[in-house]
MARSE-944891 format. One record per residue (C-alpha): residue number from 1; x, z, y. Coordinates in steps of 0.25 Angstrom, whole numbers. Each point is the difference from the previous one (the first is absolute). Example, Ala and Ser with C-alpha at 12.3 -4.5 7.8 and 13.67 -1.06 7.14 Angstrom:
2
ATOM    k     xx     zz     yy
ATOM    1     49     31    -18
ATOM    2      6     -2     14
***
This chain:
294
ATOM    k     xx     zz     yy
ATOM    1    535    270    311
ATOM    2     -4      2    -14
ATOM    3     11      8     -8
ATOM    4      2     -1    -15
ATOM    5      7     11     -7
ATOM    6      5     -6    -13
ATOM    7      5    -14     -2
ATOM    8     -4     -2    -14
ATOM    9     -9    -10     -6
ATOM   10    -13      5      7
ATOM   11      7      3     13
ATOM   12      5    -14      0
ATOM   13    -13     -6     -3
ATOM   14     -7      8     12
ATOM   15     12     -5      9
ATOM   16     -2    -14     -4
ATOM   17    -15      0      1
ATOM   18     -2      8     14
ATOM   19      2     -8     12
ATOM   20     14     -5      3
ATOM   21      7      8     11
ATOM   22     -9     12     -1
ATOM   23      7      7    -12
ATOM   24     13      7     -3
ATOM   25      6      7    -11
ATOM   26      5     15      2
ATOM   27     15      0     -2
ATOM   28      7      9     -9
ATOM   29     12      8      6
ATOM   30     11     -9      4
ATOM   31     -8    -12     -3
ATOM   32      6    -13      4
ATOM   33     -7     -6     13
ATOM   34     -2    -14     -6
ATOM   35    -14     -3     -3
ATOM   36     -5      1    -15
ATOM   37      0    -15     -5
ATOM   38     -7     -4    -12
ATOM   39     -9    -11     -6
ATOM   40    -15      2     -1
ATOM   41     -8     -7    -11
ATOM   42    -15      0      3
ATOM   43    -11     -2    -10
ATOM   44     -3    -13      6
ATOM   45      9     -9      8
ATOM   46     16     -1      1
ATOM   47     10     10      1
ATOM   48      4      5     14
ATOM   49     12      7      6
ATOM   50     -3     13      6
ATOM   51      9      8      9
ATOM   52     -5     14      3
ATOM   53      7      9     11
ATOM   54      3     15     -2
ATOM   55     -7      9      9
ATOM   56      8      6     11
ATOM   57     -1     14      5
ATOM   58     -5     -5     13
ATOM   59    -12     -8     -6
ATOM   60    -13      8     -1
ATOM   61     -7     -2    -13
ATOM   62    -15     -3      1
ATOM   63     -2      1    -15
ATOM   64      9      5    -11
ATOM   65     -2     -6    -14
ATOM   66      7      8    -11
ATOM   67      4     -7    -13
ATOM   68     11      9     -5
ATOM   69     -1      5    -14
ATOM   70     -9     12     -2
ATOM   71     12     10     -2
ATOM   72      7     -5     12
ATOM   73    -11      0     10
ATOM   74      1     14      6
ATOM   75     15      0      2
ATOM   76     -1    -14      6
ATOM   77    -10      4     10
ATOM   78      6     14      5
ATOM   79     11     -6      9
ATOM   80    -10    -11      5
ATOM   81    -13      7      3
ATOM   82      5      8     12
ATOM   83      4    -14      7
ATOM   84    -14     -5     -2
ATOM   85    -11      1     11
ATOM   86    -10     11     -4
ATOM   87    -11    -11     -1
ATOM   88      8    -10     -9
ATOM   89     -8     -1    -14
ATOM   90      8      2    -12
ATOM   91     -5     -8    -12
ATOM   92      5      4    -14
ATOM   93      1    -11    -11
ATOM   94      5      9    -11
ATOM   95     -3      0    -15
ATOM   96     -6     12     -7
ATOM   97     -5     12      7
ATOM   98      8     12      6
ATOM   99      9     -7     10
ATOM  100    -12     -3      9
ATOM  101     -5     14      1
ATOM  102     14      5      3
ATOM  103      1     -9     12
ATOM  104    -14      4      5
ATOM  105      3     15     -2
ATOM  106     14     -1      7
ATOM  107     -6     -7     12
ATOM  108    -15      4      1
ATOM  109     -1     -3     15
ATOM  110      5    -15     -2
ATOM  111     -9    -12     -4
ATOM  112      4     -1    -14
ATOM  113     -7    -10     -9
ATOM  114      1     -5    -14
ATOM  115     -1    -14     -6
ATOM  116     -1     -5    -14
ATOM  117      1    -15     -3
ATOM  118     -1    -10    -11
ATOM  119      8    -10      7
ATOM  120     12     -5     -9
ATOM  121     14     -1      5
ATOM  122     13     -1     -6
ATOM  123     15     -3      2
ATOM  124      5     -9    -11
ATOM  125     13     -2      8
ATOM  126      6     10     11
ATOM  127     -3    -11     11
ATOM  128    -14     -4     -5
ATOM  129    -13      7      2
ATOM  130    -12     -6     -8
ATOM  131    -15      2      3
ATOM  132     -3      0    -15
ATOM  133    -15      3      0
ATOM  134    -11      1     10
ATOM  135     -8     13      1
ATOM  136     -6     10      9
ATOM  137      5     12      8
ATOM  138     -8     12      4
ATOM  139      3     10     11
ATOM  140     -5     14      3
ATOM  141      4     12      7
ATOM  142      7     12     -5
ATOM  143     -1      9     13
ATOM  144    -10      2     11
ATOM  145      7     -8     10
ATOM  146      2    -11    -11
ATOM  147    -15     -2      1
ATOM  148      0     -3     14
ATOM  149     11    -11     -2
ATOM  150     -6     -6    -13
ATOM  151     -8    -12      7
ATOM  152     12     -4      9
ATOM  153     10      1    -12
ATOM  154     -9     -9     -9
ATOM  155     -1    -10     11
ATOM  156     15      0      2
ATOM  157      3     -2    -15
ATOM  158    -11    -11     -1
ATOM  159      9     -9     10
ATOM  160      8     -2    -13
ATOM  161    -11     -9     -6
ATOM  162     -1      9    -12
ATOM  163    -13      6     -4
ATOM  164     -1     14      7
ATOM  165    -11     10     -3
ATOM  166     -4     13      7
ATOM  167     -1     11    -11
ATOM  168     -7     13      4
ATOM  169      4      7    -13
ATOM  170     14     -4     -2
ATOM  171      3     11     -9
ATOM  172    -10     -5    -10
ATOM  173      6    -14      1
ATOM  174     14      5     -2
ATOM  175     -5      7    -13
ATOM  176     -5    -13     -5
ATOM  177     14     -6      1
ATOM  178      6     12     -5
ATOM  179     -8     -1    -13
ATOM  180      4    -14     -2
ATOM  181     15      3      2
ATOM  182      0     12     -8
ATOM  183     -6     -8    -12
ATOM  184      9    -12      1
ATOM  185     13      3      7
ATOM  186      7     10     -8
ATOM  187     -3     -8    -13
ATOM  188      6    -12      6
ATOM  189     12      7      4
ATOM  190      2      8    -14
ATOM  191     -3    -13     -8
ATOM  192      7     -9     10
ATOM  193    -11    -11     -1
ATOM  194    -10     -7     10
ATOM  195    -13      7      2
ATOM  196     -8     -8    -10
ATOM  197     10      3    -12
ATOM  198     -3     15      0
ATOM  199    -14     -2     -5
ATOM  200      4     -3    -14
ATOM  201     12      9     -1
ATOM  202     -2     13     -9
ATOM  203      6      9     10
ATOM  204    -11     -4     10
ATOM  205    -11      0    -10
ATOM  206      4     14     -4
ATOM  207      0      7     14
ATOM  208    -10     -8      8
ATOM  209    -12      8     -4
ATOM  210      6     14      2
ATOM  211      5     -5     13
ATOM  212    -13     -4      5
ATOM  213     -6     13     -5
ATOM  214     10      7      9
ATOM  215     -3     -9     12
ATOM  216    -15      2     -2
ATOM  217      1     15      1
ATOM  218      9     -1     12
ATOM  219    -10     -9      7
ATOM  220    -10     11     -1
ATOM  221      9     11      4
ATOM  222      4     -8     12
ATOM  223    -15     -2      5
ATOM  224      1    -15     -3
ATOM  225    -11     -8     -6
ATOM  226     -2      3    -15
ATOM  227      6    -11     -9
ATOM  228      0      1    -15
ATOM  229     13     -3     -8
ATOM  230     -6    -12     -6
ATOM  231     -3     -6     14
ATOM  232     14      4      4
ATOM  233      6     -8    -11
ATOM  234     -9    -12      2
ATOM  235      5      0     15
ATOM  236     14      1     -4
ATOM  237      0    -11    -10
ATOM  238     -8     -9      8
ATOM  239     11      0     11
ATOM  240     11     -1    -11
ATOM  241     -6    -12     -5
ATOM  242     -3     -7     13
ATOM  243     15      3      4
ATOM  244      5     -2    -14
ATOM  245     13     -8      4
ATOM  246      3      9     11
ATOM  247     12     10      1
ATOM  248     -5     14      5
ATOM  249      8      6     12
ATOM  250      4     11    -10
ATOM  251      6    -10    -10
ATOM  252      7     -7     11
ATOM  253      6     12      5
ATOM  254      5      3    -14
ATOM  255      6    -13     -1
ATOM  256      7      1     13
ATOM  257      5     14     -3
ATOM  258     -8      6     11
ATOM  259     -7     13      0
ATOM  260    -15     -2     -3
ATOM  261    -12      6      6
ATOM  262     -4      7    -13
ATOM  263      0     14      8
ATOM  264    -12     -5      9
ATOM  265     -8     -7    -11
ATOM  266      0      7    -14
ATOM  267      9     11      6
ATOM  268    -11      3     11
ATOM  269    -11      1    -11
ATOM  270      9      9     -8
ATOM  271      2     10     12
ATOM  272    -15     -1      4
ATOM  273     -3      4    -15
ATOM  274      9     12      1
ATOM  275     -7      4     14
ATOM  276    -14     -2     -6
ATOM  277      2      7    -13
ATOM  278     -1    -14     -8
ATOM  279     10     -3    -11
ATOM  280      6    -14      2
ATOM  281     10     -1    -11
ATOM  282     -1    -16      0
ATOM  283      3     -1     15
ATOM  284     12      9     -1
ATOM  285      5     -7    -12
ATOM  286     -1    -14      7
ATOM  287      7      6     12
ATOM  288     11      6     -8
ATOM  289      3    -13     -8
ATOM  290      0     -8     13
ATOM  291      9      9      7
ATOM  292     10     -1    -12
ATOM  293      1    -15      3
ATOM  294      5      2     14
***
């Protein structure tokens, strides 16, 4: 059985796309035993009703997909990991950086892998999950045992029909997404606007260049490929334009009154700067402003 920890938009996308009868959600304490029912709207074709059972204690999980918020991941996994077979791969689908390393450091002997995806998913209604945009998913190992389970994990996820790729340097791939998120998400949350609207706002125009200078220095300090501040800004704005009408996950969290993942995006960069002796006042300012919105 493929287990999914986290029944949000991305978790429901995977549950709907993986083969029926082979997936179950991990229940919360005192969870109702009734299957989770929702409507699923694919990119092509009609809506369908989906009923996903809750994983019972007696069911061994052959794979665990973790789609919780970054700040919730470690605590959500702690009561669960001891019940998993030692060979069960754990695939982390968290935004930003920091949470993935914490999991790998906590269970270094487990097959821990990280994934990053450009698949779009949202929940415009509580009982409706929408596959909002077709993308690609990359999966790579964070532990030595994760390496030995990488191929089979990719094959299992590919049964969803989504585009799944093996990534030998997943940290670099996670950094690429972190850069984009750090340059778009906090601005959309602070300015309360879709992705494309930030580009013409004076607040964004004032801070994007110094932000990119900070990120460029942090990349060098983290042994990541060198990218100039200009190249970073171009990459950020290309994505902001191509997703101009989209609401970022951070803005969506703000609108819903949820805690954002800012601590694992710009907050992670600010902490990394402190550890590396690199000043990151813009990342810290963005982190502080978004936290004030909570």
